[in-house]
N, C-alpha and C positions, 0 to 999 in steps of 0.2 A: 504495501499499498506506499501510494508514493507521499511525501510531507504535503503536500496541498489538499490532500483529501484530510489527513489525518488532522491538518487545522480546521478544513471544514467543519470533520465532525465534533472536535473539540467544540468549536461556535455554537455548532447546535445544542450541544451538551448542555453550555454554560446557560440558553432560553428554558434548558427542561429543567433544571435541578432546583427543587426549591429549599436546600437546606442550604444555608450561605457558607458553611464549611467547606464543603466538596466543592463548591462553586467558587469561592477564592482559590482554592488549590490550583485549579485549571486556569482560572484567567493570570495568576500569575505566571502561571506555564508558558503563557500563550503570549505575554507580555518579555518572556525572558528569552532571549536567543540560545543561552545554554540548555534551555529545556527542551532542546527538540528530541533528543532520545528518548527521554522520560514520557514525554505526549505521547510518541508513537508507542511504550509499550502498553501507555492506557489504553487508548485508542486504536491499535490497529485488528481489536478484534473485537466481541461482546463476552463478557463473562459467559461461560456456557452454563445454560439451565440443564445438568443431566438429568440423570433418573432417579437422585437423590435429593435434587436441588441446586443448591449453590454454593461455592466457596471460594474465597479468594481474598487477596489484601485490599483493605479497608483504606478509600481513598475517592477521590473525582476520577469518574470516568467509565466509560462502558467496559471496559476489561476491570474493573475494580467492585469492591462492595460499598453501595452507597445509597442513602434513600432512593433517588430515582430508578436504581436496579431493581430494589427491595419494591416498589411501587410496580414498576414493570412485570414484574415475575408474579407479584401476588393478583396483578390486573387477569392474569391470563390464567392461575389457578381458579381466581373467584368467578370465571366465565363456562371453565370446564367444571367446577362442580355445581353452579348453578344449574347446565344442562343437564347434568347425571341426575341431580336429584327431580329434576322435573320430569326426566323421560322413566324415572323409578316410581314416582310417589306423586306426580300430576303437578301442574302447571301451579298450584296455590301451597303445594310445599315447602315449609321456608327452611332452606339448608344452616348447617351450623358447625363452627368451627374454633377451636380450642388453639390457644398460644402459649409459648412459654420462650425465656430465654434465659442466658446464662449471665457471666461476670464482664464478658467481654464487653471492648470498648464499642459504644453505639450497639450495644444489645438493644438496651431498653427504647431507642428511640427508633431501629429497624422493627421489633414487637409492633411499637405503635403505628407504624409507617403501615407496616402490613395488615394492622387489626382494621383501620380506617378505611383501606380499600377494602378489603372483606365486610364492613357493613354497609359503605357505599354502593356495595351490588346487592346489600338485604338479605347478606348471611348475617344470623346473630351468632357474635363473635363471644369468646370466654377467654377473658385477658389475664393472666395471672400479674399480680401487683407487683410482684417481688419477684426475684429469681429464683429457679426451680430445676430440679435435674431432668432429662432427659426422660430416662424410663416415668416420673409421675404426669408427664404432657402425655406419655401411650397410654397410662394408666386413668387419666383424664377425659381422653378421648372416648375411651369405654366404656366409662362409668356415666360419660354426659350423653352418651348413645351419639354423639356429633360425626359429622359426614367429611370432615379434615381436621389434619393439627397443623403445624408450625411451630416447631424448635428455632429460635435463632442461637446457633453455637458455631462455632471451630472446634469442637472436642478438644483435643490437645494440640491442637498446633502452636506456634509461636504468635507474642500477643498482636503483631500487625495484620493479622487472618480474623476474618468472623465468616457466617456462614447459615444456610438458611435450608433446613432439612422439611421435607412435605411429610406426612401424616395421612394411612386413608382410615375409614370408618373402624376398622378392627384395629387400631392402634398399633399397625403398623407402619413403615417406613412405605411408600406405595410401588408395587409393580404392575408389570402389562395387565390390562389393556392399559390402565390408569395414568404410568409413566408416561409412556409416548404420547397418547391421548393430552396430558397436561405440556409435556414440553413443545409439542404442536400448537396449542393454543399459547402460549408464552412469546412463541418466534413469531407468532400474527400479528403481535400488539402491536400498532402502529399509531394508535392513538391514547393516552392516558388522561379520561376525564376528571374533574375538578371531584375531590372528596370530602366528605363529613369532617368534620372537627370531632374529637373525640368527645369532647362535652355534647356536640347535637346529636352524635351516633348513642349517646347514654342516652339522652332525652327522649329517642325515638325507640328505646329498648333494644336497640340492635348491639350496644357495648354493655358485658358486665364482667365487674372483676372479681376473680375468685381466689380463694387462700385456705383458709382453714379445716373449710370443711373439704376439700379434697384431701389435704396434709391427713387429716386426720383418718380419712378414709382407705388414704395408701399405707399409712403406719400399719394398720389394722390389718391390709392384706401380706404387709412384710411377716406379721407375726406368727399369721396362720400358715406360712412357710418351715416353721421349724417343723422339725421333726421329733426332737427329744426335748421339750420344755424344762423338765427337769435338771437337764446340765445346767443350764446358767443359774438355776438357785443352788445346786448343791454343790459346783465344782467353779465358777466364775471367778470367786478371789485367787485361786492359785493359777491363775493365768496371768492375768495383765496383758492390756491392750495399747498402742500408742496409733493413734489415727492420725491421717494428714488429709486436709481436703484441698491440697495444693491450691490456697487461692479461687476454689470455687465453689459450688452450690451445696456442697454436702456436707459440711456439718450440723445445719439445722436440723434435716430428715436424720441422717444416723445417729447422734447423740438424742433425740427422742428415741430413737426406733429402741435401741440402747439399753437406755432408761425403763421403755417398755419393757422391757425383760429383764431386766433388773443387775445389770451389768453396767458398770461404772469403763467408760472409755477415759484414755487421756490425751484431748486433742493437742497438737502441736502449736501453741499459741501463734508463731509467726507467721502461719501460714493459715490462719484459722479463718481471719476475714475474706471475703471475697475480694478479689484487686486482678483486673483484666491487665495491668502489668506482670503480674506473676514475678513479683520483684527476687523473690528467694532463691528461684529455678532457673536451670537456663532453661528449660523445656515442663512444661505440667504434663507431663506425660508417665505414669505410672509402670510403663513398657519399661521405660529407663531407670537402673539403677539408683542413677545421681539423683531422678525425683524425692526418692525414697530415704536421701541419706538423713535431712534433717531426724527427722521420725525414729530412725534407727540408734540417730546417738538418744536421743530423748529416753531410748527404750533402754539400750545398756546402762542408764544413766539409774531407773528407774527399775530395773531389774524386768521388765515385761518381757513375756515370751512371745508376742505376735504384735507384726506392723502392719498395719493394711492403709492402703492411700489411693485415692479417688482421682480421677482425672476431673478438670473443671465442668463439665456438665453431669459428673457422676454414673455415667454409664459404662465406664471401665475400671477393672480392681488390680491394684497389684500389691503383692505383700511379701514379707520377709519373715521368716522364722529363728528363733534362738538355737544356733547349733554348737555353739559352746560357751565359756564361763563369760566371753564379752565378745563372741564374735554371731554373727549373723548371716542367713543366706536369703539370697533373694529365690523366689520359688518362680518360674516362667507361668507364662499363660498357658500353654500346653499342658505343665507340669500341675496347674491349680485344676486343669476341666478333668485330668486323670483321676485325682484326690477326691473333689468334687462328685465326679461319677462314681467312683469305689465309693463313697459315704452313701449318699444320696440312694444310691440304687439298692448298695447292700442292707442299709438302715431298711427301706419300703420293705425289701423283701425279708428280713429277719422279724420286722415287727408285723408280716401278714397285711402290709398296706400300699406294696405296688401294686398298681393295677394290671388287667389282662391287656396281652398284647402292648407292653410297654413300649416306646419308642425313646432311645436317645439320637438326637442330629449332630452331627460335627459337619464343617465345611472339607473341602477337598484340599485344603494345605492345611489343615487341621492334624498333628500326629494321631498316626495308628493304633498307638498304644491306648487312646480312649475308645477305640473299637474293640480293642480284645479285653478292655475289663468292663464294658459296657454289655458286652455278649455273654462274658463271664458270670454275670450278673441275672442274666434272665434276659436283656433288653433286646430288641431290634434297634441295629443302628442304620439310620440314614443319611448320605452325603448329600450336601448342598453347595452350592458356589456359594461363594464370598462376601457376605453380611447377612445381615438378619433377619432383613425381608423376605430372603429365601426360606429362612426357619420358619417364618411366621406363615409363609403360604404353603408350605408344607403341612403345618398345625390348621389351618385353613380348611386343605383338603380332608386333613384326618374326620374334623369335626364334620364337613359336608358327607362324610361317608361313614355314620354310625356304625360300631363293631370292627374298623378297621384295625386302627392302634391308636393308643392314648401317649401323647405326650405328656415327657416328666419331666426333661431339659434337653439343652443344647448350648453349643459356644462353639467360639473360633479362639483360632490362634492367638490373635490380637487382645488380651485380654478383658474379652467379653463375655456374658454368660448369662441365662435367661432361665431362670427355673420355676415352672409352674407356667400357666396362660394369663395370667392377669396383664402381665405387660409381655407387650409383642415387639421390646427391642432388647437391645443390653441391660442388663440393670445390677450397677455395682453394688446397690443399697441391699436388696435382698444377696447378693452373690455374698456380701461380707455378714453378712449374719448366720448364714449357712457353714461358711469356712470360719465361723467363730465358734457355732458348736459339734464342725467336724474336729478341730482342734480342741476342744472342749473331749471329746468322747474319743482321742485317743489319749490325752492327760490321763482319764479319769481311767483309763486300761492300762496303764504303764508304759505306753508309748507314745509316740509326738506326731507329728505332719511328717516330719521326713525319715523318722523310723519307718514309718507306713509308705513313704515311696520309696525307701529302699526294698522293702519286701514286694513291692508291685514288681520292679524292676528286675529281681533276682527269680521272681515267678513267670513272669511273660517276658523277660530282655529288657538289657537296655535302649531307651529310645532318647534321643536328641535332635533337636531341632536348632535352626541357624536361619535369621532372615537379613538378607541384604540387599540396601535397597541404593538404585541410581536414579541422579534427581538429573532431569534433562530441561533445564531454565534455558528461558527466551522464545523468540517466533520460531526458531530451529530446534526447537526442543522434540515436539510432537512429530515432526518429520522422521527425526533420528529413534525414535522409540519403536515408529513404524515401521521403519528399517529393519531393526533389531529384531524385532519380532515376527517379521517376515523371512528374515536368515535362518530364524530357529525354525520355522515351520516349512522353507521349501527344502530346508539343508540340514537336517537335525542334528548335532553332534551325535556321536553313536560311543562315548565316552565321557564323563565330568571326573577330571583328576584320576586318569586312570580305573575309574568306576563304570564297567560297562553297562550300555542303556539297551535294555532288553523291547523296549514300548514305547512309544510316544502318544501320548492322549491330546487330542486337540478338542478342545471343546467348545472353538468355535465352529468347527465342521461336525462335531459331535462323532467322532471316530477314533477309534486303535489304530495305530499303525505299529504292525512288528518291524523291527529294527533290523534285525540280520536276513528278512526276506521280503519285507516292505509291501508284504498284504494287509490291506485296512479291512474295518468292521467296524457298522455303523451300530453302538452298543454303548451311547452314552445318553442318559434319559433325562438330561438333564437342559435349561434353556441354554443358547446359545450364548458363548462368551469368550472373550480374547482369550483365555487361559492356555498353556501348555504345561502338562507335567510328563517330565520323563521316569520312567518306573527302570530302577538299577535292578541288578542280578539276583541278590536277596530281597527283594521288597523294597528299600531303601529308595527316598524318591528327590529328583528336584524339579520346583514347579516356579513357571515365569508368567507375572501378570502385572501387567500396568495398571496402575493407580486410578479408579473412577473420578476421584476429586484432585488429584496432586500430579505434577506434573514429571512421574517417577515411575521405573517399573520396579518390583518387587521379586527377588529371588527365595524361595524358600526351600532348605536344605534340609532333610530330614534321614536321620542315617540311624537305625537299628544293628542290635547283635541279640545273638542267639540266648533262649534261656539257659539258667543253671549257673552262669559266669559269674565272679564276686561283680558289684558294680565297681569297683574300684577296677580291675581290670579291663572290665567291657567298656566305661568310660573313655579309659587311658585309650583304646583300641578307635572307638567311635570316635573320638575328638579327632585323633588322626587324621583319618577317611574327611571328618568336615574340613579340615584345614587344608587338603589337598584339593577339595570339589570347590571350596571358597576362592582360592588360587583361581582354577579355570573360571570361574564365573567373572571375575576381574577381568579376565583376559579377555572377556568381549566385552566390557563397557568401555565405551569410547572418553578417551582424556578427555580433561574438560578443557 
């Protein structure tokens, strides 16, 4: 896109943007000759409204997160929802929506802007008046019987980002056909009519603020997920828990839930209050050990056994457990999923409360050890594409076909867990409660979380996973990503770090290709997705997936050992293999 076109687009944006902060940013760039490159980055394309919504850097411009982009996206969403509800319930039916937001820059501004747009289209809108976690938004959509939902968050991304995720009437993020339908409406928006003020929307009964009533119901729901409530009263004092919300939305509800259960948690003071700048961490991401550093130090001082950390919108959970007098071990997302599957399914079975035809759901890049453990406890294991909207879609199919399967829990490797069906997205609050219960249980039997994990490794084999992310920024990044994926697809590696590849699963074409003879079989019963998975000789895997929200490709390496070997020996051998595979992966990533 040439400079003249860029400047014309910027001038048009200035006339459209109602927020003075974002408008001034672009006006300053237009008047400053040194701002040409920055202006190009903001206007060479529109911030893409994808299947999950929007995510991008905050600022003025069509390729940024700002009030104009929010208004345009919500206009398309409102038109789609209004038409859908009219077709389903008649022209006189009033659609409804719920909106929540987290602590990030402009989150409250974007949430109110979206609410005003929805109200202007006659959609009854319930807006939380303060910060709330993403799982509570999902719960509220279901509880209030709303037709759609929006949460303004960029999850665990750096402070300069914000996002906008869209939910459907079952409380899950939108899937087909609604995802593409909404995208089509958003792309078709060429005019954005004037919108109601918040005051006028309230006077007309279109805007309603919600708070404690939903909070109370959400907390009651979390408490009902507990399997052995007596553990919290009988053994809680012996555990000790340090919690960090990483400056996000989690503290209020987490503290209330644990108080309801009769257990005290020790929240990190410097990270308790919401702050979109996340001043005490490099990244507010509990997947990264550095984010839990302050909580671990506090646990060392207080003698606590368990550390819990949630990301800014409280949908991801990271934990660490005491592993020595003054040492803590970080538990990965894959490992915690294994431990929760073992505890929840095993406990329900032992107490004769496991439903008939129990279902455990994992994603295609999540450790296969979860499959082995879940099947051991009598569950049927289902694979989905990455993203909890796909797990929720599977639940819908179970519910639509009574007598098939009963969902118990599901998760993915990126520290997300969904236990029960009241929330249809990642839910770190419920997961934190069940993780604590699991730790209390193992403590009560003279064991520990770490000891139980090692027992599972010895019984089923040692599994370890590694995720490598390659970032492709700028205008050329997308083309580079596409080229790399096409290279893997058309000319697949026959080995990764000396590990022979025996098959390639192409989830876009929904085929499995035998690498030795090139024969293909159409045998993948999942929606088409741009994911490639290389199966190695012993069942270990390397998966490759471009991110749907960021300019990067993720590589997932999962290596296993046979059962029966000591954990120490198996770990050493598996890690050596992972090092070779990771080196091979880096060999394919172009230098910046």
